[in-house]
All heavy atoms as atom14 arrays in JSON, in Angstrom:
{
  "sequence": "MKTLVTRFAKDESGATAIEYGLIAGLISVVIITVLTSIGTKLNTKFQSISSALG",
  "atom14_mask": [
    [1, 1, 1, 1, 1, 1, 1, 1, 0, 0, 0, 0, 0, 0],
    [1, 1, 1, 1, 1, 1, 1, 1, 1, 0, 0, 0, 0, 0],
    [1, 1, 1, 1, 1, 1, 1, 0, 0, 0, 0, 0, 0, 0],
    [1, 1, 1, 1, 1, 1, 1, 1, 0, 0, 0, 0, 0, 0],
    [1, 1, 1, 1, 1, 1, 1, 0, 0, 0, 0, 0, 0, 0],
    [1, 1, 1, 1, 1, 1, 1, 0, 0, 0, 0, 0, 0, 0],
    [1, 1, 1, 1, 1, 1, 1, 1, 1, 1, 1, 0, 0, 0],
    [1, 1, 1, 1, 1, 1, 1, 1, 1, 1, 1, 0, 0, 0],
    [1, 1, 1, 1, 1, 0, 0, 0, 0, 0, 0, 0, 0, 0],
    [1, 1, 1, 1, 1, 1, 1, 1, 1, 0, 0, 0, 0, 0],
    [1, 1, 1, 1, 1, 1, 1, 1, 0, 0, 0, 0, 0, 0],
    [1, 1, 1, 1, 1, 1, 1, 1, 1, 0, 0, 0, 0, 0],
    [1, 1, 1, 1, 1, 1, 0, 0, 0, 0, 0, 0, 0, 0],
    [1, 1, 1, 1, 0, 0, 0, 0, 0, 0, 0, 0, 0, 0],
    [1, 1, 1, 1, 1, 0, 0, 0, 0, 0, 0, 0, 0, 0],
    [1, 1, 1, 1, 1, 1, 1, 0, 0, 0, 0, 0, 0, 0],
    [1, 1, 1, 1, 1, 0, 0, 0, 0, 0, 0, 0, 0, 0],
    [1, 1, 1, 1, 1, 1, 1, 1, 0, 0, 0, 0, 0, 0],
    [1, 1, 1, 1, 1, 1, 1, 1, 1, 0, 0, 0, 0, 0],
    [1, 1, 1, 1, 1, 1, 1, 1, 1, 1, 1, 1, 0, 0],
    [1, 1, 1, 1, 0, 0, 0, 0, 0, 0, 0, 0, 0, 0],
    [1, 1, 1, 1, 1, 1, 1, 1, 0, 0, 0, 0, 0, 0],
    [1, 1, 1, 1, 1, 1, 1, 1, 0, 0, 0, 0, 0, 0],
    [1, 1, 1, 1, 1, 0, 0, 0, 0, 0, 0, 0, 0, 0],
    [1, 1, 1, 1, 0, 0, 0, 0, 0, 0, 0, 0, 0, 0],
    [1, 1, 1, 1, 1, 1, 1, 1, 0, 0, 0, 0, 0, 0],
    [1, 1, 1, 1, 1, 1, 1, 1, 0, 0, 0, 0, 0, 0],
    [1, 1, 1, 1, 1, 1, 0, 0, 0, 0, 0, 0, 0, 0],
    [1, 1, 1, 1, 1, 1, 1, 0, 0, 0, 0, 0, 0, 0],
    [1, 1, 1, 1, 1, 1, 1, 0, 0, 0, 0, 0, 0, 0],
    [1, 1, 1, 1, 1, 1, 1, 1, 0, 0, 0, 0, 0, 0],
    [1, 1, 1, 1, 1, 1, 1, 1, 0, 0, 0, 0, 0, 0],
    [1, 1, 1, 1, 1, 1, 1, 0, 0, 0, 0, 0, 0, 0],
    [1, 1, 1, 1, 1, 1, 1, 0, 0, 0, 0, 0, 0, 0],
    [1, 1, 1, 1, 1, 1, 1, 1, 0, 0, 0, 0, 0, 0],
    [1, 1, 1, 1, 1, 1, 1, 0, 0, 0, 0, 0, 0, 0],
    [1, 1, 1, 1, 1, 1, 0, 0, 0, 0, 0, 0, 0, 0],
    [1, 1, 1, 1, 1, 1, 1, 1, 0, 0, 0, 0, 0, 0],
    [1, 1, 1, 1, 0, 0, 0, 0, 0, 0, 0, 0, 0, 0],
    [1, 1, 1, 1, 1, 1, 1, 0, 0, 0, 0, 0, 0, 0],
    [1, 1, 1, 1, 1, 1, 1, 1, 1, 0, 0, 0, 0, 0],
    [1, 1, 1, 1, 1, 1, 1, 1, 0, 0, 0, 0, 0, 0],
    [1, 1, 1, 1, 1, 1, 1, 1, 0, 0, 0, 0, 0, 0],
    [1, 1, 1, 1, 1, 1, 1, 0, 0, 0, 0, 0, 0, 0],
    [1, 1, 1, 1, 1, 1, 1, 1, 1, 0, 0, 0, 0, 0],
    [1, 1, 1, 1, 1, 1, 1, 1, 1, 1, 1, 0, 0, 0],
    [1, 1, 1, 1, 1, 1, 1, 1, 1, 0, 0, 0, 0, 0],
    [1, 1, 1, 1, 1, 1, 0, 0, 0, 0, 0, 0, 0, 0],
    [1, 1, 1, 1, 1, 1, 1, 1, 0, 0, 0, 0, 0, 0],
    [1, 1, 1, 1, 1, 1, 0, 0, 0, 0, 0, 0, 0, 0],
    [1, 1, 1, 1, 1, 1, 0, 0, 0, 0, 0, 0, 0, 0],
    [1, 1, 1, 1, 1, 0, 0, 0, 0, 0, 0, 0, 0, 0],
    [1, 1, 1, 1, 1, 1, 1, 1, 0, 0, 0, 0, 0, 0],
    [1, 1, 1, 1, 0, 0, 0, 0, 0, 0, 0, 0, 0, 0]
  ],
  "atom14_positions": [
    [[-101.99, 5.57, 211.07], [-103.21, 6.01, 210.42], [-103.17, 5.66, 208.94], [-104.17, 5.25, 208.36], [-103.36, 7.53, 210.63], [-104.64, 8.08, 210.09], [-106.0, 7.48, 211.09], [-107.33, 8.27, 210.35], [0.0, 0.0, 0.0], [0.0, 0.0, 0.0], [0.0, 0.0, 0.0], [0.0, 0.0, 0.0], [0.0, 0.0, 0.0], [0.0, 0.0, 0.0]],
    [[-101.99, 5.83, 208.35], [-101.85, 5.51, 206.93], [-102.08, 4.02, 206.65], [-102.72, 3.64, 205.66], [-100.44, 5.92, 206.47], [-100.22, 5.71, 204.99], [-98.84, 6.16, 204.56], [-98.64, 5.91, 203.1], [-97.29, 6.27, 202.66], [0.0, 0.0, 0.0], [0.0, 0.0, 0.0], [0.0, 0.0, 0.0], [0.0, 0.0, 0.0], [0.0, 0.0, 0.0]],
    [[-101.59, 3.15, 207.54], [-101.8, 1.71, 207.35], [-103.28, 1.35, 207.51], [-103.76, 0.46, 206.83], [-100.95, 0.91, 208.36], [-101.32, 1.3, 209.68], [-99.48, 1.11, 208.13], [0.0, 0.0, 0.0], [0.0, 0.0, 0.0], [0.0, 0.0, 0.0], [0.0, 0.0, 0.0], [0.0, 0.0, 0.0], [0.0, 0.0, 0.0], [0.0, 0.0, 0.0]],
    [[-103.95, 2.05, 208.37], [-105.42, 1.79, 208.55], [-106.19, 2.12, 207.29], [-107.03, 1.37, 206.86], [-105.93, 2.62, 209.74], [-107.43, 2.47, 210.05], [-107.72, 1.05, 210.48], [-107.86, 3.45, 211.11], [0.0, 0.0, 0.0], [0.0, 0.0, 0.0], [0.0, 0.0, 0.0], [0.0, 0.0, 0.0], [0.0, 0.0, 0.0], [0.0, 0.0, 0.0]],
    [[-105.86, 3.26, 206.71], [-106.54, 3.67, 205.46], [-106.2, 2.7, 204.31], [-107.05, 2.31, 203.52], [-106.15, 5.13, 205.07], [-106.71, 5.51, 203.7], [-106.68, 6.08, 206.16], [0.0, 0.0, 0.0], [0.0, 0.0, 0.0], [0.0, 0.0, 0.0], [0.0, 0.0, 0.0], [0.0, 0.0, 0.0], [0.0, 0.0, 0.0], [0.0, 0.0, 0.0]],
    [[-104.92, 2.3, 204.24], [-104.51, 1.36, 203.19], [-105.2, 0.03, 203.36], [-105.68, -0.55, 202.38], [-102.97, 1.18, 203.27], [-102.33, 2.45, 203.14], [-102.5, 0.31, 202.12], [0.0, 0.0, 0.0], [0.0, 0.0, 0.0], [0.0, 0.0, 0.0], [0.0, 0.0, 0.0], [0.0, 0.0, 0.0], [0.0, 0.0, 0.0], [0.0, 0.0, 0.0]],
    [[-105.28, -0.46, 204.58], [-105.95, -1.74, 204.83], [-107.43, -1.65, 204.52], [-108.03, -2.56, 203.96], [-105.71, -2.16, 206.29], [-106.13, -3.58, 206.58], [-105.74, -4.04, 207.92], [-106.28, -3.13, 208.94], [-105.79, -2.95, 210.17], [-104.72, -3.64, 210.53], [-106.35, -2.11, 210.98], [0.0, 0.0, 0.0], [0.0, 0.0, 0.0], [0.0, 0.0, 0.0]],
    [[-108.05, -0.53, 204.84], [-109.46, -0.3, 204.56], [-109.7, -0.28, 203.05], [-110.69, -0.82, 202.54], [-109.96, 1.0, 205.2], [-111.42, 1.29, 204.91], [-112.41, 0.57, 205.51], [-111.76, 2.27, 203.99], [-113.76, 0.85, 205.25], [-113.07, 2.55, 203.7], [-114.07, 1.85, 204.35], [0.0, 0.0, 0.0], [0.0, 0.0, 0.0], [0.0, 0.0, 0.0]],
    [[-108.82, 0.36, 202.29], [-108.97, 0.44, 200.84], [-108.83, -0.91, 200.17], [-109.44, -1.19, 199.15], [-107.95, 1.42, 200.29], [0.0, 0.0, 0.0], [0.0, 0.0, 0.0], [0.0, 0.0, 0.0], [0.0, 0.0, 0.0], [0.0, 0.0, 0.0], [0.0, 0.0, 0.0], [0.0, 0.0, 0.0], [0.0, 0.0, 0.0], [0.0, 0.0, 0.0]],
    [[-107.99, -1.79, 200.73], [-107.75, -3.09, 200.14], [-108.82, -4.12, 200.53], [-108.94, -5.15, 199.88], [-106.38, -3.62, 200.55], [-105.24, -2.87, 199.89], [-103.92, -3.48, 200.29], [-102.77, -2.71, 199.61], [-101.47, -3.3, 199.98], [0.0, 0.0, 0.0], [0.0, 0.0, 0.0], [0.0, 0.0, 0.0], [0.0, 0.0, 0.0], [0.0, 0.0, 0.0]],
    [[-109.58, -3.85, 201.59], [-110.59, -4.8, 202.04], [-111.77, -4.77, 201.09], [-112.44, -3.77, 200.94], [-111.04, -4.42, 203.46], [-112.0, -5.45, 204.03], [-112.06, -6.57, 203.52], [-112.69, -5.1, 205.0], [0.0, 0.0, 0.0], [0.0, 0.0, 0.0], [0.0, 0.0, 0.0], [0.0, 0.0, 0.0], [0.0, 0.0, 0.0], [0.0, 0.0, 0.0]],
    [[-112.05, -5.9, 200.41], [-113.13, -5.96, 199.44], [-114.31, -6.8, 199.93], [-115.24, -7.0, 199.16], [-112.6, -6.56, 198.15], [-111.56, -5.68, 197.46], [-111.13, -6.27, 196.13], [-111.7, -7.31, 195.73], [-110.24, -5.7, 195.51], [0.0, 0.0, 0.0], [0.0, 0.0, 0.0], [0.0, 0.0, 0.0], [0.0, 0.0, 0.0], [0.0, 0.0, 0.0]],
    [[-114.31, -7.23, 201.16], [-115.43, -8.05, 201.64], [-116.73, -7.29, 201.68], [-117.8, -7.81, 201.37], [-115.12, -8.63, 203.0], [-114.93, -7.59, 203.96], [0.0, 0.0, 0.0], [0.0, 0.0, 0.0], [0.0, 0.0, 0.0], [0.0, 0.0, 0.0], [0.0, 0.0, 0.0], [0.0, 0.0, 0.0], [0.0, 0.0, 0.0], [0.0, 0.0, 0.0]],
    [[-116.68, -6.0, 202.05], [-117.91, -5.18, 202.09], [-118.48, -4.94, 200.69], [-119.64, -5.0, 200.47], [0.0, 0.0, 0.0], [0.0, 0.0, 0.0], [0.0, 0.0, 0.0], [0.0, 0.0, 0.0], [0.0, 0.0, 0.0], [0.0, 0.0, 0.0], [0.0, 0.0, 0.0], [0.0, 0.0, 0.0], [0.0, 0.0, 0.0], [0.0, 0.0, 0.0]],
    [[-117.57, -4.73, 199.74], [-117.99, -4.48, 198.35], [-118.64, -5.73, 197.78], [-119.64, -5.65, 197.05], [-116.8, -4.06, 197.52], [0.0, 0.0, 0.0], [0.0, 0.0, 0.0], [0.0, 0.0, 0.0], [0.0, 0.0, 0.0], [0.0, 0.0, 0.0], [0.0, 0.0, 0.0], [0.0, 0.0, 0.0], [0.0, 0.0, 0.0], [0.0, 0.0, 0.0]],
    [[-118.07, -6.89, 198.1], [-118.65, -8.15, 197.62], [-120.04, -8.35, 198.19], [-120.95, -8.76, 197.44], [-117.75, -9.34, 198.02], [-116.43, -9.09, 197.51], [-118.27, -10.63, 197.44], [0.0, 0.0, 0.0], [0.0, 0.0, 0.0], [0.0, 0.0, 0.0], [0.0, 0.0, 0.0], [0.0, 0.0, 0.0], [0.0, 0.0, 0.0], [0.0, 0.0, 0.0]],
    [[-120.23, -8.07, 199.43], [-121.57, -8.19, 200.04], [-122.57, -7.24, 199.4], [-123.74, -7.63, 199.16], [-121.48, -7.97, 201.54], [0.0, 0.0, 0.0], [0.0, 0.0, 0.0], [0.0, 0.0, 0.0], [0.0, 0.0, 0.0], [0.0, 0.0, 0.0], [0.0, 0.0, 0.0], [0.0, 0.0, 0.0], [0.0, 0.0, 0.0], [0.0, 0.0, 0.0]],
    [[-122.13, -6.05, 199.11], [-123.03, -5.07, 198.44], [-123.36, -5.55, 197.02], [-124.52, -5.48, 196.61], [-122.4, -3.7, 198.4], [-122.3, -3.13, 199.81], [-123.14, -2.74, 197.5], [-121.51, -1.85, 199.94], [0.0, 0.0, 0.0], [0.0, 0.0, 0.0], [0.0, 0.0, 0.0], [0.0, 0.0, 0.0], [0.0, 0.0, 0.0], [0.0, 0.0, 0.0]],
    [[-122.4, -6.09, 196.32], [-122.68, -6.63, 194.98], [-123.66, -7.77, 195.02], [-124.6, -7.82, 194.19], [-121.36, -7.09, 194.33], [-120.44, -5.96, 193.98], [-119.05, -6.46, 193.54], [-118.84, -7.67, 193.6], [-118.25, -5.61, 193.16], [0.0, 0.0, 0.0], [0.0, 0.0, 0.0], [0.0, 0.0, 0.0], [0.0, 0.0, 0.0], [0.0, 0.0, 0.0]],
    [[-123.51, -8.67, 195.96], [-124.48, -9.79, 196.1], [-125.86, -9.29, 196.45], [-126.85, -9.77, 195.96], [-124.0, -10.8, 197.14], [-122.91, -11.72, 196.66], [-121.81, -12.0, 197.47], [-122.95, -12.29, 195.41], [-120.81, -12.84, 197.04], [-121.93, -13.13, 194.95], [-120.88, -13.4, 195.8], [-119.87, -14.22, 195.35], [0.0, 0.0, 0.0], [0.0, 0.0, 0.0]],
    [[-125.9, -8.26, 197.27], [-127.2, -7.66, 197.63], [-127.86, -7.02, 196.42], [-129.1, -7.16, 196.22], [0.0, 0.0, 0.0], [0.0, 0.0, 0.0], [0.0, 0.0, 0.0], [0.0, 0.0, 0.0], [0.0, 0.0, 0.0], [0.0, 0.0, 0.0], [0.0, 0.0, 0.0], [0.0, 0.0, 0.0], [0.0, 0.0, 0.0], [0.0, 0.0, 0.0]],
    [[-127.1, -6.3, 195.61], [-127.65, -5.69, 194.39], [-128.13, -6.75, 193.39], [-129.19, -6.58, 192.77], [-126.61, -4.78, 193.75], [-126.29, -3.51, 194.49], [-125.1, -2.78, 193.82], [-127.51, -2.62, 194.54], [0.0, 0.0, 0.0], [0.0, 0.0, 0.0], [0.0, 0.0, 0.0], [0.0, 0.0, 0.0], [0.0, 0.0, 0.0], [0.0, 0.0, 0.0]],
    [[-127.38, -7.83, 193.24], [-127.78, -8.91, 192.33], [-129.07, -9.55, 192.83], [-129.98, -9.79, 192.04], [-126.64, -9.92, 192.2], [-125.48, -9.33, 191.41], [-127.14, -11.19, 191.5], [-124.22, -10.2, 191.42], [0.0, 0.0, 0.0], [0.0, 0.0, 0.0], [0.0, 0.0, 0.0], [0.0, 0.0, 0.0], [0.0, 0.0, 0.0], [0.0, 0.0, 0.0]],
    [[-129.15, -9.8, 194.13], [-130.36, -10.4, 194.67], [-131.58, -9.49, 194.49], [-132.67, -9.93, 194.18], [-130.15, -10.72, 196.16], [0.0, 0.0, 0.0], [0.0, 0.0, 0.0], [0.0, 0.0, 0.0], [0.0, 0.0, 0.0], [0.0, 0.0, 0.0], [0.0, 0.0, 0.0], [0.0, 0.0, 0.0], [0.0, 0.0, 0.0], [0.0, 0.0, 0.0]],
    [[-131.36, -8.2, 194.68], [-132.44, -7.24, 194.47], [-132.91, -7.19, 193.02], [-134.1, -7.14, 192.75], [0.0, 0.0, 0.0], [0.0, 0.0, 0.0], [0.0, 0.0, 0.0], [0.0, 0.0, 0.0], [0.0, 0.0, 0.0], [0.0, 0.0, 0.0], [0.0, 0.0, 0.0], [0.0, 0.0, 0.0], [0.0, 0.0, 0.0], [0.0, 0.0, 0.0]],
    [[-131.96, -7.22, 192.09], [-132.3, -7.22, 190.68], [-133.07, -8.47, 190.3], [-134.06, -8.41, 189.56], [-131.06, -7.08, 189.81], [-131.25, -7.11, 188.33], [-132.05, -5.86, 187.89], [-129.91, -7.09, 187.6], [0.0, 0.0, 0.0], [0.0, 0.0, 0.0], [0.0, 0.0, 0.0], [0.0, 0.0, 0.0], [0.0, 0.0, 0.0], [0.0, 0.0, 0.0]],
    [[-132.63, -9.63, 190.79], [-133.31, -10.87, 190.49], [-134.73, -10.82, 191.07], [-135.68, -11.28, 190.43], [-132.52, -12.05, 191.05], [-131.24, -12.27, 190.2], [-133.34, -13.34, 191.03], [-130.26, -13.26, 190.77], [0.0, 0.0, 0.0], [0.0, 0.0, 0.0], [0.0, 0.0, 0.0], [0.0, 0.0, 0.0], [0.0, 0.0, 0.0], [0.0, 0.0, 0.0]],
    [[-134.89, -10.26, 192.25], [-136.22, -10.15, 192.87], [-137.14, -9.3, 192.01], [-138.32, -9.63, 191.82], [-136.11, -9.56, 194.25], [-135.33, -10.38, 195.08], [0.0, 0.0, 0.0], [0.0, 0.0, 0.0], [0.0, 0.0, 0.0], [0.0, 0.0, 0.0], [0.0, 0.0, 0.0], [0.0, 0.0, 0.0], [0.0, 0.0, 0.0], [0.0, 0.0, 0.0]],
    [[-136.64, -8.19, 191.52], [-137.47, -7.28, 190.69], [-137.87, -8.0, 189.42], [-139.03, -7.9, 188.98], [-136.69, -5.98, 190.36], [-137.39, -5.18, 189.27], [-136.53, -5.15, 191.61], [0.0, 0.0, 0.0], [0.0, 0.0, 0.0], [0.0, 0.0, 0.0], [0.0, 0.0, 0.0], [0.0, 0.0, 0.0], [0.0, 0.0, 0.0], [0.0, 0.0, 0.0]],
    [[-136.97, -8.73, 188.79], [-137.28, -9.47, 187.55], [-138.33, -10.54, 187.83], [-139.3, -10.67, 187.07], [-136.01, -10.1, 186.96], [-136.36, -11.07, 185.82], [-135.08, -9.03, 186.44], [0.0, 0.0, 0.0], [0.0, 0.0, 0.0], [0.0, 0.0, 0.0], [0.0, 0.0, 0.0], [0.0, 0.0, 0.0], [0.0, 0.0, 0.0], [0.0, 0.0, 0.0]],
    [[-138.2, -11.28, 188.93], [-139.18, -12.33, 189.25], [-140.55, -11.73, 189.51], [-141.57, -12.22, 189.02], [-138.69, -13.14, 190.47], [-137.53, -14.03, 190.07], [-139.81, -14.0, 191.05], [-136.84, -14.72, 191.22], [0.0, 0.0, 0.0], [0.0, 0.0, 0.0], [0.0, 0.0, 0.0], [0.0, 0.0, 0.0], [0.0, 0.0, 0.0], [0.0, 0.0, 0.0]],
    [[-140.61, -10.62, 190.23], [-141.9, -9.98, 190.52], [-142.53, -9.5, 189.24], [-143.71, -9.63, 189.01], [-141.7, -8.82, 191.53], [-141.36, -9.39, 192.89], [-142.91, -7.92, 191.59], [-140.91, -8.36, 193.92], [0.0, 0.0, 0.0], [0.0, 0.0, 0.0], [0.0, 0.0, 0.0], [0.0, 0.0, 0.0], [0.0, 0.0, 0.0], [0.0, 0.0, 0.0]],
    [[-141.73, -8.89, 188.34], [-142.26, -8.42, 187.08], [-142.82, -9.53, 186.23], [-143.91, -9.43, 185.66], [-141.15, -7.65, 186.29], [-140.65, -6.63, 187.12], [-141.69, -7.08, 185.0], [0.0, 0.0, 0.0], [0.0, 0.0, 0.0], [0.0, 0.0, 0.0], [0.0, 0.0, 0.0], [0.0, 0.0, 0.0], [0.0, 0.0, 0.0], [0.0, 0.0, 0.0]],
    [[-142.08, -10.63, 186.12], [-142.52, -11.77, 185.31], [-143.77, -12.4, 185.9], [-144.75, -12.68, 185.17], [-141.38, -12.83, 185.2], [-141.89, -14.13, 184.63], [-140.26, -12.29, 184.34], [0.0, 0.0, 0.0], [0.0, 0.0, 0.0], [0.0, 0.0, 0.0], [0.0, 0.0, 0.0], [0.0, 0.0, 0.0], [0.0, 0.0, 0.0], [0.0, 0.0, 0.0]],
    [[-143.84, -12.57, 187.2], [-145.0, -13.19, 187.84], [-146.21, -12.29, 187.71], [-147.35, -12.79, 187.53], [-144.72, -13.51, 189.31], [-143.74, -14.67, 189.53], [-143.5, -14.89, 191.03], [-144.23, -15.96, 188.9], [0.0, 0.0, 0.0], [0.0, 0.0, 0.0], [0.0, 0.0, 0.0], [0.0, 0.0, 0.0], [0.0, 0.0, 0.0], [0.0, 0.0, 0.0]],
    [[-146.03, -11.0, 187.79], [-147.17, -10.05, 187.62], [-147.73, -10.16, 186.2], [-148.92, -10.2, 185.99], [-146.73, -8.63, 187.93], [-146.24, -8.58, 189.24], [-147.89, -7.66, 187.77], [0.0, 0.0, 0.0], [0.0, 0.0, 0.0], [0.0, 0.0, 0.0], [0.0, 0.0, 0.0], [0.0, 0.0, 0.0], [0.0, 0.0, 0.0], [0.0, 0.0, 0.0]],
    [[-146.82, -10.24, 185.23], [-147.2, -10.36, 183.83], [-147.97, -11.66, 183.58], [-149.01, -11.67, 182.94], [-145.99, -10.26, 182.93], [-146.35, -10.51, 181.62], [0.0, 0.0, 0.0], [0.0, 0.0, 0.0], [0.0, 0.0, 0.0], [0.0, 0.0, 0.0], [0.0, 0.0, 0.0], [0.0, 0.0, 0.0], [0.0, 0.0, 0.0], [0.0, 0.0, 0.0]],
    [[-147.44, -12.75, 184.11], [-148.1, -14.06, 183.94], [-149.46, -14.05, 184.62], [-150.43, -14.55, 184.1], [-147.21, -15.17, 184.51], [-145.97, -15.35, 183.59], [-147.96, -16.49, 184.63], [-144.95, -16.31, 184.13], [0.0, 0.0, 0.0], [0.0, 0.0, 0.0], [0.0, 0.0, 0.0], [0.0, 0.0, 0.0], [0.0, 0.0, 0.0], [0.0, 0.0, 0.0]],
    [[-149.52, -13.47, 185.81], [-150.8, -13.39, 186.52], [-151.86, -12.61, 185.78], [-153.0, -13.0, 185.72], [0.0, 0.0, 0.0], [0.0, 0.0, 0.0], [0.0, 0.0, 0.0], [0.0, 0.0, 0.0], [0.0, 0.0, 0.0], [0.0, 0.0, 0.0], [0.0, 0.0, 0.0], [0.0, 0.0, 0.0], [0.0, 0.0, 0.0], [0.0, 0.0, 0.0]],
    [[-151.44, -11.51, 185.17], [-152.4, -10.72, 184.39], [-152.9, -11.49, 183.19], [-154.1, -11.5, 182.85], [-151.72, -9.41, 183.93], [-151.25, -8.73, 185.07], [-152.67, -8.53, 183.14], [0.0, 0.0, 0.0], [0.0, 0.0, 0.0], [0.0, 0.0, 0.0], [0.0, 0.0, 0.0], [0.0, 0.0, 0.0], [0.0, 0.0, 0.0], [0.0, 0.0, 0.0]],
    [[-151.98, -12.18, 182.49], [-152.37, -12.97, 181.32], [-153.3, -14.11, 181.71], [-154.26, -14.41, 181.01], [-151.14, -13.51, 180.6], [-150.36, -12.43, 179.88], [-149.15, -12.97, 179.22], [-148.34, -11.85, 178.57], [-147.09, -12.36, 177.93], [0.0, 0.0, 0.0], [0.0, 0.0, 0.0], [0.0, 0.0, 0.0], [0.0, 0.0, 0.0], [0.0, 0.0, 0.0]],
    [[-153.01, -14.78, 182.82], [-153.86, -15.87, 183.29], [-155.24, -15.35, 183.68], [-156.26, -16.0, 183.36], [-153.23, -16.58, 184.49], [-152.18, -17.61, 184.17], [-151.55, -18.12, 185.48], [-152.75, -18.75, 183.38], [0.0, 0.0, 0.0], [0.0, 0.0, 0.0], [0.0, 0.0, 0.0], [0.0, 0.0, 0.0], [0.0, 0.0, 0.0], [0.0, 0.0, 0.0]],
    [[-155.29, -14.21, 184.3], [-156.59, -13.64, 184.7], [-157.43, -13.33, 183.45], [-158.64, -13.62, 183.42], [-156.36, -12.39, 185.51], [-157.61, -11.88, 186.14], [-158.56, -12.64, 186.35], [-157.66, -10.59, 186.47], [0.0, 0.0, 0.0], [0.0, 0.0, 0.0], [0.0, 0.0, 0.0], [0.0, 0.0, 0.0], [0.0, 0.0, 0.0], [0.0, 0.0, 0.0]],
    [[-156.78, -12.77, 182.45], [-157.49, -12.47, 181.19], [-158.0, -13.75, 180.54], [-159.13, -13.81, 180.02], [-156.55, -11.72, 180.24], [-156.04, -10.57, 180.86], [-157.28, -11.34, 178.95], [0.0, 0.0, 0.0], [0.0, 0.0, 0.0], [0.0, 0.0, 0.0], [0.0, 0.0, 0.0], [0.0, 0.0, 0.0], [0.0, 0.0, 0.0], [0.0, 0.0, 0.0]],
    [[-157.16, -14.77, 180.55], [-157.56, -16.06, 179.92], [-158.75, -16.69, 180.67], [-159.7, -17.15, 180.06], [-156.38, -17.0, 179.92], [-156.65, -18.34, 179.3], [-156.98, -18.24, 177.82], [-155.74, -18.17, 177.01], [-156.02, -18.18, 175.56], [0.0, 0.0, 0.0], [0.0, 0.0, 0.0], [0.0, 0.0, 0.0], [0.0, 0.0, 0.0], [0.0, 0.0, 0.0]],
    [[-158.69, -16.67, 182.01], [-159.78, -17.25, 182.78], [-161.06, -16.47, 182.6], [-162.17, -17.03, 182.61], [-159.42, -17.35, 184.27], [-158.48, -18.48, 184.59], [-157.38, -18.3, 185.37], [-158.74, -19.76, 184.1], [-156.54, -19.35, 185.68], [-157.9, -20.8, 184.39], [-156.78, -20.61, 185.18], [0.0, 0.0, 0.0], [0.0, 0.0, 0.0], [0.0, 0.0, 0.0]],
    [[-160.96, -15.15, 182.49], [-162.16, -14.32, 182.22], [-162.78, -14.64, 180.9], [-164.0, -14.68, 180.77], [-161.82, -12.83, 182.39], [-161.65, -12.39, 183.8], [-161.31, -10.91, 183.89], [-161.1, -10.27, 182.9], [-161.25, -10.4, 185.13], [0.0, 0.0, 0.0], [0.0, 0.0, 0.0], [0.0, 0.0, 0.0], [0.0, 0.0, 0.0], [0.0, 0.0, 0.0]],
    [[-161.93, -14.85, 179.86], [-162.49, -15.17, 178.57], [-163.12, -16.53, 178.56], [-164.18, -16.76, 177.92], [-161.42, -15.08, 177.5], [-160.44, -16.06, 177.66], [0.0, 0.0, 0.0], [0.0, 0.0, 0.0], [0.0, 0.0, 0.0], [0.0, 0.0, 0.0], [0.0, 0.0, 0.0], [0.0, 0.0, 0.0], [0.0, 0.0, 0.0], [0.0, 0.0, 0.0]],
    [[-162.56, -17.5, 179.27], [-163.17, -18.83, 179.38], [-164.47, -18.76, 180.15], [-165.45, -19.37, 179.74], [-162.18, -19.81, 180.09], [-160.95, -20.07, 179.18], [-162.86, -21.11, 180.47], [-159.84, -20.83, 179.88], [0.0, 0.0, 0.0], [0.0, 0.0, 0.0], [0.0, 0.0, 0.0], [0.0, 0.0, 0.0], [0.0, 0.0, 0.0], [0.0, 0.0, 0.0]],
    [[-164.49, -17.96, 181.22], [-165.71, -17.8, 182.01], [-166.85, -17.17, 181.2], [-168.0, -17.6, 181.28], [-165.43, -16.96, 183.24], [-166.59, -16.69, 184.0], [0.0, 0.0, 0.0], [0.0, 0.0, 0.0], [0.0, 0.0, 0.0], [0.0, 0.0, 0.0], [0.0, 0.0, 0.0], [0.0, 0.0, 0.0], [0.0, 0.0, 0.0], [0.0, 0.0, 0.0]],
    [[-166.51, -16.17, 180.41], [-167.54, -15.52, 179.61], [-168.02, -16.45, 178.47], [-169.18, -16.39, 178.06], [-167.05, -14.2, 179.05], [-166.0, -14.4, 178.17], [0.0, 0.0, 0.0], [0.0, 0.0, 0.0], [0.0, 0.0, 0.0], [0.0, 0.0, 0.0], [0.0, 0.0, 0.0], [0.0, 0.0, 0.0], [0.0, 0.0, 0.0], [0.0, 0.0, 0.0]],
    [[-167.13, -17.3, 177.94], [-167.52, -18.22, 176.92], [-168.43, -19.31, 177.47], [-169.36, -19.76, 176.78], [-166.28, -18.88, 176.29], [0.0, 0.0, 0.0], [0.0, 0.0, 0.0], [0.0, 0.0, 0.0], [0.0, 0.0, 0.0], [0.0, 0.0, 0.0], [0.0, 0.0, 0.0], [0.0, 0.0, 0.0], [0.0, 0.0, 0.0], [0.0, 0.0, 0.0]],
    [[-168.23, -19.71, 178.71], [-169.07, -20.74, 179.32], [-170.4, -20.14, 179.77], [-171.39, -20.87, 179.82], [-168.32, -21.36, 180.5], [-167.17, -22.26, 180.18], [-166.49, -22.69, 181.48], [-167.56, -23.46, 179.35], [0.0, 0.0, 0.0], [0.0, 0.0, 0.0], [0.0, 0.0, 0.0], [0.0, 0.0, 0.0], [0.0, 0.0, 0.0], [0.0, 0.0, 0.0]],
    [[-170.4, -18.89, 180.11], [-171.59, -18.25, 180.66], [-172.53, -17.76, 179.63], [-173.37, -18.17, 179.02], [0.0, 0.0, 0.0], [0.0, 0.0, 0.0], [0.0, 0.0, 0.0], [0.0, 0.0, 0.0], [0.0, 0.0, 0.0], [0.0, 0.0, 0.0], [0.0, 0.0, 0.0], [0.0, 0.0, 0.0], [0.0, 0.0, 0.0], [0.0, 0.0, 0.0]]
  ]
}
């Protein structure tokens, strides 16, 4: 039983997978935030162009 617990404590493959998952999640949140911001700015710009033409 002691060797099982020791081997489980030394196994880092699960921790690495969790770290990669957290990094991917963080990158996804940043991308969504940036794209939302750009979309809002573009929408505002197109509305001002449309009102200037109209």
